[in-house]
GUKETOR-175024 format. One record per residue (C-alpha): residue number from 1; residue in three letters; chain; x, y, z. Coordinates in nm, 4 decimals. Example, Ala and Ser with C-alpha at 12.3 -4.5 7.8 and 13.67 -1.06 7.14 Angstrom:
2
> 1, ALA, A, 1.2300, -0.4500, 0.7800;
> 2, SER, A, 1.3670, -0.1060, 0.7140;
END
This chain:
416
> 1, MET, A, 0.0000, 0.0000, 0.0000;
> 2, ASN, A, 0.2810, 0.2391, 0.0884;
> 3, THR, A, 0.4546, 0.1542, -0.2403;
> 4, VAL, A, 0.1426, 0.2385, -0.4384;
> 5, ASN, A, 0.0913, 0.5680, -0.2593;
> 6, ALA, A, 0.4571, 0.6784, -0.2755;
> 7, PRO, A, 0.4460, 0.8303, -0.6264;
> 8, ALA, A, 0.1254, 1.0202, -0.5457;
> 9, ALA, A, 0.2785, 1.1502, -0.2226;
> 10, ALA, A, 0.5918, 1.2603, -0.4086;
> 11, ARG, A, 0.3808, 1.4443, -0.6640;
> 12, GLY, A, 0.1892, 1.6120, -0.3838;
> 13, ARG, A, 0.5105, 1.7313, -0.2180;
> 14, ARG, A, 0.6365, 1.8571, -0.5526;
> 15, VAL, A, 0.3204, 2.0580, -0.6199;
> 16, SER, A, 0.3193, 2.1918, -0.2644;
> 17, HIS, A, 0.6759, 2.3182, -0.2868;
> 18, GLY, A, 0.6072, 2.4537, -0.6340;
> 19, TRP, A, 0.3418, 2.6821, -0.4867;
> 20, ARG, A, 0.5888, 2.7967, -0.2213;
> 21, ILE, A, 0.8190, 2.9021, -0.5053;
> 22, VAL, A, 0.5280, 3.0904, -0.6664;
> 23, ALA, A, 0.4680, 3.2782, -0.3407;
> 24, ALA, A, 0.8390, 3.3579, -0.3073;
> 25, PHE, A, 0.8598, 3.4833, -0.6652;
> 26, ALA, A, 0.5485, 3.6982, -0.6216;
> 27, ILE, A, 0.7447, 3.8852, -0.3543;
> 28, THR, A, 1.0906, 3.8889, -0.5119;
> 29, GLN, A, 0.9638, 3.9865, -0.8577;
> 30, THR, A, 0.7608, 4.2730, -0.7120;
> 31, ILE, A, 1.0630, 4.4094, -0.5269;
> 32, GLY, A, 1.3002, 4.3286, -0.8137;
> 33, TYR, A, 1.1001, 4.5146, -1.0756;
> 34, GLY, A, 1.0285, 4.7961, -0.8321;
> 35, THR, A, 1.3948, 4.8570, -0.7474;
> 36, LEU, A, 1.5841, 4.7521, -1.0616;
> 37, TYR, A, 1.3373, 4.8749, -1.3240;
> 38, TYR, A, 1.0615, 5.1151, -1.2187;
> 39, ALA, A, 1.2682, 5.3255, -0.9786;
> 40, PHE, A, 1.4656, 5.4603, -1.2734;
> 41, ALA, A, 1.1726, 5.6618, -1.4104;
> 42, VAL, A, 1.1357, 5.8419, -1.0783;
> 43, LEU, A, 1.5093, 5.9007, -1.0315;
> 44, LEU, A, 1.5849, 6.0055, -1.3901;
> 45, HIS, A, 1.5734, 6.3823, -1.3489;
> 46, PRO, A, 1.7268, 6.3982, -0.9983;
> 47, ILE, A, 2.0194, 6.1883, -1.1233;
> 48, ALA, A, 2.0618, 6.4060, -1.4322;
> 49, ALA, A, 2.0749, 6.7130, -1.2092;
> 50, GLY, A, 2.3129, 6.5464, -0.9643;
> 51, LEU, A, 2.5535, 6.4416, -1.2399;
> 52, HIS, A, 2.5152, 6.7738, -1.4253;
> 53, THR, A, 2.4036, 6.6092, -1.7473;
> 54, SER, A, 2.0852, 6.5733, -1.9520;
> 55, ALA, A, 1.7960, 6.3338, -1.9029;
> 56, ALA, A, 1.8692, 6.1927, -2.2500;
> 57, VAL, A, 2.2224, 6.0942, -2.1466;
> 58, VAL, A, 2.0950, 5.9240, -1.8304;
> 59, THR, A, 1.8267, 5.7461, -2.0347;
> 60, GLY, A, 2.1078, 5.6066, -2.2489;
> 61, ALA, A, 2.2399, 5.4306, -1.9396;
> 62, PHE, A, 1.9079, 5.2542, -1.8967;
> 63, THR, A, 1.9183, 5.1521, -2.2635;
> 64, THR, A, 2.2604, 5.0015, -2.1905;
> 65, ALA, A, 2.1014, 4.7937, -1.9142;
> 66, ILE, A, 1.8302, 4.6638, -2.1482;
> 67, LEU, A, 2.0844, 4.5749, -2.4186;
> 68, THR, A, 2.2961, 4.3903, -2.1625;
> 69, GLN, A, 1.9877, 4.2055, -2.0453;
> 70, ALA, A, 1.9229, 4.0974, -2.4040;
> 71, ALA, A, 2.2818, 3.9785, -2.4497;
> 72, ALA, A, 2.2678, 3.7783, -2.1265;
> 73, ALA, A, 1.9336, 3.6092, -2.1999;
> 74, ILE, A, 2.0731, 3.3107, -2.3938;
> 75, PRO, A, 2.3558, 3.2127, -2.1540;
> 76, VAL, A, 2.1205, 3.2618, -1.8584;
> 77, GLY, A, 1.8678, 3.0276, -2.0201;
> 78, ARG, A, 2.1326, 2.7606, -2.0761;
> 79, TRP, A, 2.2443, 2.7833, -1.7140;
> 80, LEU, A, 1.8859, 2.7488, -1.5894;
> 81, ASP, A, 1.8323, 2.4341, -1.7966;
> 82, ARG, A, 2.1506, 2.2738, -1.6657;
> 83, HIS, A, 2.1663, 2.3884, -1.3049;
> 84, GLY, A, 1.8309, 2.5363, -1.2007;
> 85, GLY, A, 1.7590, 2.8791, -1.0597;
> 86, ARG, A, 1.8752, 2.8944, -0.6974;
> 87, ALA, A, 2.2455, 2.9824, -0.7418;
> 88, LEU, A, 2.1838, 3.1996, -1.0474;
> 89, MET, A, 1.8962, 3.4006, -0.9017;
> 90, THR, A, 2.0685, 3.4422, -0.5661;
> 91, THR, A, 2.3841, 3.5656, -0.7369;
> 92, GLY, A, 2.1770, 3.7954, -0.9587;
> 93, THR, A, 2.0009, 3.9412, -0.6563;
> 94, ILE, A, 2.3327, 4.0119, -0.4826;
> 95, LEU, A, 2.4645, 4.1660, -0.8059;
> 96, GLY, A, 2.1500, 4.3784, -0.8451;
> 97, ALA, A, 2.1671, 4.5072, -0.4887;
> 98, GLY, A, 2.5367, 4.5769, -0.5343;
> 99, MET, A, 2.4689, 4.7733, -0.8510;
> 100, LEU, A, 2.2072, 4.9824, -0.6690;
> 101, VAL, A, 2.4706, 5.0651, -0.4062;
> 102, ALA, A, 2.7240, 5.1460, -0.6792;
> 103, TRP, A, 2.4621, 5.3570, -0.8574;
> 104, SER, A, 2.4161, 5.5633, -0.5404;
> 105, GLN, A, 2.7877, 5.6481, -0.5501;
> 106, ALA, A, 2.8184, 5.7263, -0.9228;
> 107, ARG, A, 2.9974, 6.0535, -0.9889;
> 108, THR, A, 3.0426, 6.0476, -1.3673;
> 109, VAL, A, 2.8400, 5.9430, -1.6691;
> 110, GLY, A, 3.0994, 5.6779, -1.7553;
> 111, GLN, A, 3.0586, 5.5185, -1.4132;
> 112, LEU, A, 2.6819, 5.5277, -1.4546;
> 113, TYR, A, 2.6952, 5.3393, -1.7856;
> 114, LEU, A, 2.9229, 5.0692, -1.6424;
> 115, ILE, A, 2.6930, 5.0283, -1.3428;
> 116, PHE, A, 2.3896, 4.9933, -1.5657;
> 117, ALA, A, 2.5609, 4.7243, -1.7708;
> 118, GLY, A, 2.5918, 4.5266, -1.4457;
> 119, LEU, A, 2.2320, 4.6115, -1.3605;
> 120, GLY, A, 2.1200, 4.4665, -1.6951;
> 121, ALA, A, 2.2993, 4.1397, -1.6206;
> 122, ALA, A, 2.1273, 4.1249, -1.2816;
> 123, MET, A, 1.7886, 4.1816, -1.4464;
> 124, ALA, A, 1.8480, 3.8900, -1.6842;
> 125, MET, A, 1.9390, 3.6645, -1.3916;
> 126, THR, A, 1.6493, 3.7531, -1.1621;
> 127, LEU, A, 1.3405, 3.8932, -1.3350;
> 128, TYR, A, 1.0461, 3.7342, -1.5189;
> 129, GLU, A, 1.2320, 3.5231, -1.7740;
> 130, ALA, A, 1.4416, 3.3443, -1.5111;
> 131, ALA, A, 1.1545, 3.3054, -1.2643;
> 132, THR, A, 0.9182, 3.1766, -1.5338;
> 133, SER, A, 1.1720, 2.9143, -1.6409;
> 134, VAL, A, 1.1870, 2.7849, -1.2838;
> 135, LEU, A, 0.8074, 2.7638, -1.2607;
> 136, VAL, A, 0.7807, 2.5864, -1.5969;
> 137, SER, A, 1.0124, 2.3162, -1.4657;
> 138, TRP, A, 0.8006, 2.2641, -1.1516;
> 139, PHE, A, 0.4447, 2.2546, -1.2901;
> 140, ASP, A, 0.2700, 2.0421, -1.5486;
> 141, ALA, A, 0.0632, 2.1905, -1.8301;
> 142, THR, A, -0.2597, 2.2006, -1.6282;
> 143, ARG, A, -0.1169, 2.3933, -1.3316;
> 144, ARG, A, 0.1439, 2.6018, -1.5142;
> 145, PRO, A, -0.0828, 2.8910, -1.6267;
> 146, ALA, A, -0.2196, 2.9415, -1.2744;
> 147, ALA, A, 0.1305, 2.9300, -1.1250;
> 148, ILE, A, 0.2714, 3.1883, -1.3647;
> 149, LEU, A, -0.0415, 3.4012, -1.3302;
> 150, GLY, A, -0.0073, 3.3939, -0.9520;
> 151, MET, A, 0.3411, 3.5398, -0.9817;
> 152, ILE, A, 0.2819, 3.8053, -1.2445;
> 153, VAL, A, -0.0510, 3.9321, -1.1103;
> 154, VAL, A, 0.1160, 4.0237, -0.7812;
> 155, ALA, A, 0.4330, 4.1537, -0.9476;
> 156, GLY, A, 0.2155, 4.3607, -1.1806;
> 157, PHE, A, 0.1682, 4.6012, -0.8905;
> 158, ALA, A, 0.5430, 4.6712, -0.8630;
> 159, SER, A, 0.5094, 5.0109, -1.0289;
> 160, THR, A, 0.2044, 5.0958, -0.8181;
> 161, ILE, A, 0.4033, 5.0286, -0.4996;
> 162, PHE, A, 0.7557, 5.1350, -0.5792;
> 163, MET, A, 0.7166, 5.4445, -0.7962;
> 164, PRO, A, 0.5354, 5.6416, -0.5220;
> 165, LEU, A, 0.7665, 5.4901, -0.2599;
> 166, THR, A, 1.0766, 5.5908, -0.4547;
> 167, GLY, A, 0.9348, 5.9391, -0.5092;
> 168, GLY, A, 0.8605, 5.9870, -0.1383;
> 169, LEU, A, 1.2044, 5.8630, -0.0338;
> 170, THR, A, 1.3752, 6.0870, -0.2894;
> 171, GLU, A, 1.1916, 6.3954, -0.1671;
> 172, ARG, A, 1.2900, 6.3204, 0.1917;
> 173, TYR, A, 1.6404, 6.1765, 0.1633;
> 174, GLY, A, 1.7696, 6.2483, -0.1892;
> 175, TRP, A, 1.8336, 6.0018, -0.4681;
> 176, ARG, A, 2.1612, 5.8588, -0.3374;
> 177, THR, A, 2.0200, 5.7579, 0.0011;
> 178, THR, A, 1.7036, 5.6327, -0.1692;
> 179, LEU, A, 1.9089, 5.3892, -0.3762;
> 180, LEU, A, 2.0835, 5.2606, -0.0637;
> 181, ILE, A, 1.7452, 5.2006, 0.1007;
> 182, LEU, A, 1.6129, 5.0188, -0.2071;
> 183, ALA, A, 1.9271, 4.8034, -0.2223;
> 184, THR, A, 1.8840, 4.7077, 0.1432;
> 185, VAL, A, 1.5183, 4.6157, 0.0959;
> 186, TYR, A, 1.5893, 4.4088, -0.2153;
> 187, ALA, A, 1.8839, 4.2169, -0.0709;
> 188, SER, A, 1.7322, 4.1549, 0.2719;
> 189, VAL, A, 1.4119, 4.0057, 0.1268;
> 190, ALA, A, 1.5053, 3.8464, -0.2066;
> 191, VAL, A, 1.8371, 3.6819, -0.1178;
> 192, PRO, A, 1.6955, 3.4677, 0.1673;
> 193, LEU, A, 1.3890, 3.3705, -0.0361;
> 194, HIS, A, 1.5958, 3.2647, -0.3365;
> 195, VAL, A, 1.8406, 3.0697, -0.1182;
> 196, LEU, A, 1.5820, 2.8942, 0.0967;
> 197, VAL, A, 1.2917, 2.8342, -0.1430;
> 198, VAL, A, 1.4207, 2.8038, -0.5001;
> 199, ARG, A, 1.5490, 2.4597, -0.5969;
> 200, ARG, A, 1.5433, 2.2161, -0.8871;
> 201, PRO, A, 1.2381, 1.9907, -0.9117;
> 202, PRO, A, 1.3056, 1.6314, -0.8070;
> 203, ALA, A, 1.3472, 1.3995, -1.1045;
> 204, THR, A, 1.1207, 1.0964, -1.1063;
> 205, SER, A, 1.4306, 0.8816, -1.1506;
> 206, HIS, A, 1.8025, 0.9148, -1.2110;
> 207, SER, A, 1.7598, 0.7805, -1.5627;
> 208, SER, A, 1.4961, 1.0420, -1.6503;
> 209, ARG, A, 1.7310, 1.3243, -1.5504;
> 210, ARG, A, 2.0153, 1.1693, -1.7476;
> 211, HIS, A, 1.7778, 1.1267, -2.0416;
> 212, ALA, A, 1.6822, 1.4953, -2.0215;
> 213, THR, A, 2.0458, 1.6047, -2.0179;
> 214, THR, A, 2.1299, 1.3863, -2.3154;
> 215, ASN, A, 1.8436, 1.5199, -2.5258;
> 216, ARG, A, 1.8576, 1.8904, -2.4343;
> 217, ARG, A, 2.0824, 1.9858, -2.7244;
> 218, ILE, A, 1.8672, 1.7874, -2.9644;
> 219, VAL, A, 1.5568, 1.9716, -2.8488;
> 220, ILE, A, 1.7264, 2.3118, -2.8830;
> 221, ARG, A, 1.8488, 2.2338, -3.2336;
> 222, ALA, A, 1.5047, 2.1113, -3.3343;
> 223, ALA, A, 1.3442, 2.4304, -3.2025;
> 224, VAL, A, 1.5777, 2.6775, -3.3732;
> 225, ARG, A, 1.5398, 2.4887, -3.7028;
> 226, ASP, A, 1.1620, 2.4924, -3.6722;
> 227, SER, A, 0.9931, 2.7731, -3.8639;
> 228, ARG, A, 0.7144, 2.7772, -3.6029;
> 229, PHE, A, 0.9644, 2.9054, -3.3449;
> 230, TRP, A, 1.0707, 3.1910, -3.5704;
> 231, TRP, A, 0.7105, 3.2853, -3.6432;
> 232, LEU, A, 0.6537, 3.3050, -3.2679;
> 233, THR, A, 0.9662, 3.5190, -3.2442;
> 234, VAL, A, 0.8328, 3.7554, -3.5108;
> 235, ALA, A, 0.5013, 3.7735, -3.3245;
> 236, PHE, A, 0.6418, 3.8526, -2.9818;
> 237, VAL, A, 0.9127, 4.0876, -3.1104;
> 238, ALA, A, 0.6519, 4.2902, -3.3015;
> 239, HIS, A, 0.4208, 4.2923, -3.0012;
> 240, ALA, A, 0.7002, 4.3964, -2.7629;
> 241, ALA, A, 0.7929, 4.6820, -2.9960;
> 242, ALA, A, 0.4313, 4.8003, -2.9985;
> 243, MET, A, 0.3969, 4.7781, -2.6190;
> 244, THR, A, 0.7176, 4.9672, -2.5461;
> 245, THR, A, 0.6426, 5.2346, -2.8016;
> 246, MET, A, 0.2978, 5.2955, -2.6578;
> 247, THR, A, 0.4365, 5.3064, -2.3038;
> 248, VAL, A, 0.6904, 5.5737, -2.3930;
> 249, HIS, A, 0.4835, 5.7867, -2.6292;
> 250, LEU, A, 0.1213, 5.7621, -2.5129;
> 251, VAL, A, 0.1328, 6.0517, -2.2669;
> 252, GLY, A, 0.3015, 6.2790, -2.5203;
> 253, TYR, A, 0.0468, 6.1847, -2.7847;
> 254, LEU, A, -0.2541, 6.2588, -2.5647;
> 255, VAL, A, -0.1031, 6.5918, -2.4607;
> 256, SER, A, -0.0480, 6.6756, -2.8281;
> 257, ARG, A, -0.4217, 6.6197, -2.8832;
> 258, GLY, A, -0.5024, 6.8909, -2.6299;
> 259, HIS, A, -0.5546, 6.6887, -2.3113;
> 260, PRO, A, -0.4063, 6.8093, -1.9801;
> 261, ALA, A, -0.0914, 6.6303, -1.8692;
> 262, THR, A, -0.2635, 6.4970, -1.5561;
> 263, PHE, A, -0.5402, 6.3374, -1.7631;
> 264, ALA, A, -0.2879, 6.1914, -2.0081;
> 265, ALA, A, -0.0822, 6.0414, -1.7258;
> 266, THR, A, -0.3929, 5.9004, -1.5569;
> 267, VAL, A, -0.5128, 5.7341, -1.8778;
> 268, ALA, A, -0.1655, 5.5947, -1.9424;
> 269, GLY, A, -0.1709, 5.4572, -1.5886;
> 270, LEU, A, -0.4678, 5.2414, -1.6898;
> 271, LEU, A, -0.2281, 5.0229, -1.8896;
> 272, GLY, A, -0.0897, 4.8640, -1.5729;
> 273, VAL, A, -0.4335, 4.7827, -1.4318;
> 274, LEU, A, -0.5588, 4.6576, -1.7674;
> 275, SER, A, -0.2562, 4.4298, -1.8049;
> 276, VAL, A, -0.3781, 4.2363, -1.5009;
> 277, THR, A, -0.7299, 4.2270, -1.6460;
> 278, GLY, A, -0.5986, 4.0950, -1.9759;
> 279, ARG, A, -0.3999, 3.8199, -1.8056;
> 280, LEU, A, -0.7052, 3.7063, -1.6118;
> 281, LEU, A, -0.9100, 3.7133, -1.9323;
> 282, LEU, A, -0.6505, 3.5055, -2.1150;
> 283, THR, A, -0.6437, 3.2468, -1.8371;
> 284, ALA, A, -1.0235, 3.2194, -1.8276;
> 285, THR, A, -1.0752, 3.1922, -2.2032;
> 286, GLY, A, -0.7691, 2.9727, -2.2551;
> 287, ARG, A, -0.9492, 2.6898, -2.0772;
> 288, ARG, A, -1.2222, 2.6861, -2.3406;
> 289, LEU, A, -1.0479, 2.8048, -2.6571;
> 290, ARG, A, -0.7125, 2.7356, -2.8157;
> 291, LEU, A, -0.4529, 2.9642, -2.6629;
> 292, HIS, A, -0.2986, 3.0841, -2.9891;
> 293, ARG, A, -0.6398, 3.1942, -3.1180;
> 294, VAL, A, -0.7154, 3.3935, -2.8034;
> 295, VAL, A, -0.3738, 3.5615, -2.8132;
> 296, ALA, A, -0.4103, 3.6461, -3.1822;
> 297, ALA, A, -0.7572, 3.7923, -3.1186;
> 298, ILE, A, -0.6243, 4.0147, -2.8397;
> 299, PHE, A, -0.3341, 4.1304, -3.0581;
> 300, ALA, A, -0.5855, 4.2157, -3.3316;
> 301, LEU, A, -0.7961, 4.4109, -3.0796;
> 302, GLN, A, -0.4874, 4.6085, -2.9855;
> 303, ALA, A, -0.4190, 4.6813, -3.3521;
> 304, ALA, A, -0.7725, 4.8136, -3.3940;
> 305, ALA, A, -0.7351, 5.0281, -3.0818;
> 306, ALA, A, -0.4035, 5.1778, -3.1954;
> 307, LEU, A, -0.5270, 5.2477, -3.5494;
> 308, SER, A, -0.8464, 5.4077, -3.4176;
> 309, LEU, A, -0.6691, 5.6191, -3.1566;
> 310, PRO, A, -0.6116, 5.9184, -3.3922;
> 311, ALA, A, -0.9866, 5.9284, -3.4619;
> 312, LEU, A, -1.0942, 5.8794, -3.1000;
> 313, ALA, A, -0.8297, 6.0578, -2.8945;
> 314, GLY, A, -0.9779, 6.4035, -2.9520;
> 315, THR, A, -1.2268, 6.3443, -2.6698;
> 316, ARG, A, -1.1667, 6.2109, -2.3210;
> 317, LEU, A, -1.4152, 5.9270, -2.3612;
> 318, GLY, A, -1.2679, 5.8281, -2.6962;
> 319, ALA, A, -0.9160, 5.8255, -2.5541;
> 320, ILE, A, -1.0245, 5.6081, -2.2616;
> 321, ILE, A, -1.2037, 5.3617, -2.4929;
> 322, ALA, A, -0.9041, 5.3261, -2.7262;
> 323, VAL, A, -0.6514, 5.2924, -2.4449;
> 324, THR, A, -0.8725, 5.0362, -2.2706;
> 325, GLY, A, -0.8850, 4.8228, -2.5857;
> 326, PHE, A, -0.5089, 4.8443, -2.6207;
> 327, GLY, A, -0.4380, 4.7839, -2.2536;
> 328, LEU, A, -0.6182, 4.4478, -2.2414;
> 329, GLY, A, -0.3264, 4.2919, -2.4266;
> 330, PHE, A, -0.0560, 4.4812, -2.2452;
> 331, GLY, A, 0.0716, 4.2006, -2.0261;
> 332, ILE, A, -0.0414, 3.8798, -2.1933;
> 333, SER, A, 0.2929, 3.7969, -2.3555;
> 334, SER, A, 0.4444, 3.7111, -2.0177;
> 335, LEU, A, 0.1671, 3.4547, -1.9687;
> 336, ALA, A, 0.1281, 3.3288, -2.3260;
> 337, THR, A, 0.4963, 3.2842, -2.4108;
> 338, PRO, A, 0.5754, 3.0057, -2.1606;
> 339, GLN, A, 0.2579, 2.8170, -2.2470;
> 340, LEU, A, 0.3135, 2.8290, -2.6222;
> 341, LEU, A, 0.6828, 2.7365, -2.5972;
> 342, ALA, A, 0.6276, 2.4557, -2.3468;
> 343, ASP, A, 0.3367, 2.3143, -2.5471;
> 344, ARG, A, 0.5446, 2.3051, -2.8649;
> 345, TYR, A, 0.8887, 2.2079, -2.7362;
> 346, GLY, A, 0.8417, 2.0610, -2.3886;
> 347, THR, A, 1.0262, 2.1687, -2.0748;
> 348, THR, A, 1.3586, 1.9851, -2.1050;
> 349, ALA, A, 1.5260, 2.2818, -2.2796;
> 350, TYR, A, 1.2612, 2.5437, -2.2054;
> 351, ALA, A, 1.4930, 2.8023, -2.0492;
> 352, SER, A, 1.7406, 2.7870, -2.3390;
> 353, ILE, A, 1.4666, 2.8207, -2.6002;
> 354, ALA, A, 1.2907, 3.0957, -2.4049;
> 355, GLY, A, 1.6233, 3.2740, -2.3582;
> 356, THR, A, 1.6774, 3.2819, -2.7341;
> 357, LEU, A, 1.3322, 3.4341, -2.7810;
> 358, ALA, A, 1.3871, 3.6780, -2.4920;
> 359, ALA, A, 1.7086, 3.8089, -2.6469;
> 360, PHE, A, 1.5205, 3.9281, -2.9563;
> 361, VAL, A, 1.2221, 4.0565, -2.7576;
> 362, THR, A, 1.4401, 4.2549, -2.5164;
> 363, LEU, A, 1.6348, 4.4037, -2.8051;
> 364, ALA, A, 1.3044, 4.5199, -2.9557;
> 365, LYS, A, 1.2066, 4.6806, -2.6257;
> 366, ALA, A, 1.5337, 4.8733, -2.6216;
> 367, THR, A, 1.5221, 4.9998, -2.9789;
> 368, ALA, A, 1.1525, 5.0466, -3.0638;
> 369, PRO, A, 1.0989, 5.3737, -2.8719;
> 370, LEU, A, 1.4020, 5.5251, -3.0464;
> 371, ALA, A, 1.2683, 5.4154, -3.3854;
> 372, ALA, A, 0.9299, 5.5650, -3.2982;
> 373, ALA, A, 1.0986, 5.8909, -3.2017;
> 374, GLY, A, 1.2669, 5.8888, -3.5430;
> 375, LEU, A, 0.9291, 5.8458, -3.7117;
> 376, LEU, A, 0.7909, 6.1297, -3.5029;
> 377, VAL, A, 1.0665, 6.3646, -3.6129;
> 378, ALA, A, 1.0576, 6.2534, -3.9766;
> 379, HIS, A, 0.6800, 6.2886, -4.0189;
> 380, GLY, A, 0.6105, 6.5672, -3.7717;
> 381, GLY, A, 0.3217, 6.3958, -3.5951;
> 382, TYR, A, 0.2068, 6.0955, -3.3978;
> 383, ARG, A, -0.0303, 5.9501, -3.6585;
> 384, THR, A, 0.2505, 5.7589, -3.8300;
> 385, VAL, A, 0.3699, 5.6269, -3.4925;
> 386, MET, A, 0.0225, 5.4977, -3.4050;
> 387, THR, A, -0.0078, 5.3411, -3.7496;
> 388, ALA, A, 0.3244, 5.1639, -3.6927;
> 389, VAL, A, 0.2040, 5.0388, -3.3523;
> 390, GLY, A, -0.1153, 4.9037, -3.5110;
> 391, ALA, A, 0.0810, 4.7361, -3.7899;
> 392, ALA, A, 0.3142, 4.5754, -3.5342;
> 393, CYS, A, 0.0163, 4.4315, -3.3442;
> 394, LEU, A, -0.1278, 4.2904, -3.6663;
> 395, THR, A, 0.2114, 4.1374, -3.7425;
> 396, GLY, A, 0.2032, 3.9816, -3.3976;
> 397, ALA, A, -0.1406, 3.8317, -3.4591;
> 398, ALA, A, -0.0307, 3.6905, -3.7936;
> 399, GLY, A, 0.2862, 3.5441, -3.6436;
> 400, ILE, A, 0.0910, 3.3697, -3.3667;
> 401, LEU, A, -0.1464, 3.2091, -3.6177;
> 402, THR, A, 0.1100, 3.1107, -3.8814;
> 403, ARG, A, 0.1728, 2.7349, -3.8720;
> 404, ALA, A, 0.0089, 2.7211, -3.5285;
> 405, ARG, A, -0.1833, 2.4041, -3.6207;
> 406, THR, A, 0.1204, 2.2225, -3.7547;
> 407, THR, A, 0.1833, 1.8963, -3.5721;
> 408, PRO, A, 0.4703, 1.9489, -3.3256;
> 409, ARG, A, 0.7891, 1.7565, -3.3752;
> 410, ALA, A, 0.8585, 1.4907, -3.1174;
> 411, THR, A, 1.0680, 1.6345, -2.8365;
> 412, SER, A, 1.1977, 1.4778, -2.5222;
> 413, ASP, A, 1.0556, 1.6134, -2.2000;
> 414, VAL, A, 1.1140, 1.5604, -1.8319;
> 415, PRO, A, 0.8031, 1.3941, -1.6925;
> 416, ALA, A, 0.5971, 1.6182, -1.4682;
END
């Protein structure tokens, strides 16, 4: 009797600890994004003043961080597949906290750029892509969406918590002391959680783990030679470019249409709330409909919203309607990507495959706002920018649907 129940008990312990990792990541991702990512927007102008340079020069440092994050995505993914997330994410957290301390002591622009290169490496090692890879390895296909959703719904409030917090600390203590406080908070919470909670899932047998190691390279080669992977890459790169462009330029566009800056900022703030709504919608409908069809439909809705924005944005109600339509798809990539990749290629080499995709997506996030600014200057108005955003969303929808019904190649997978 005990022999019969042993596998079920082992599965129960695995699922139970998997949910503990979800809870830990909900906390560490919230603090990680709040300190490593969102704090920058609040500190931008105080840092520029403190270093006696322009906001554009300081923004270039953040672009350096994003480019470094893109470059690190592939090696980080390979490490996660081979060794799991505990050592990597703990090291990344220590590095991130250290870079926040170094940032607080920066005296020149050159120092700032070097620090942000290290910050980008820490982001690749600790934020969504790394955490999602760990969760994919712990949960089977039925529980995986809920696990990832549990993490990103909580972490979706990082900006809501940390941007006001960073602003209040900066007003009271100055930006250098604020960074030291943020570094202390991040290290004191995230390091213990990553050390104590994150671990590799137990293999069902020694032979299954050896089998997974032997076949990982085969799975990776099969994925990168599969045109379906590159169509997914086109889809998510185009969508990431659209999302980042809208994030950077929406407030300016609404102000250019005659709306007060406070209204424009408030409407733009809806994107964060709507991203949570869109993720919940995707999870609910994904149980009844094929995931790729739901994602493509939401991308198409975003395209319609972006293309209609020039016609609707003249009034407050019209602007709210268009932004609401666009915002519903704002955060679904972080939920759809792991499901689509794991469904097509299994979990044996998930982190490596996802890291390859993340490198292109992160590069798009870094360069798209600059390209949009070039369009704005070249054409003297935002209409062309909004048309480009709509076209990118349509490209994303087409990429999701292309070859989506093709029978997947056989790939080796670690049994859940």
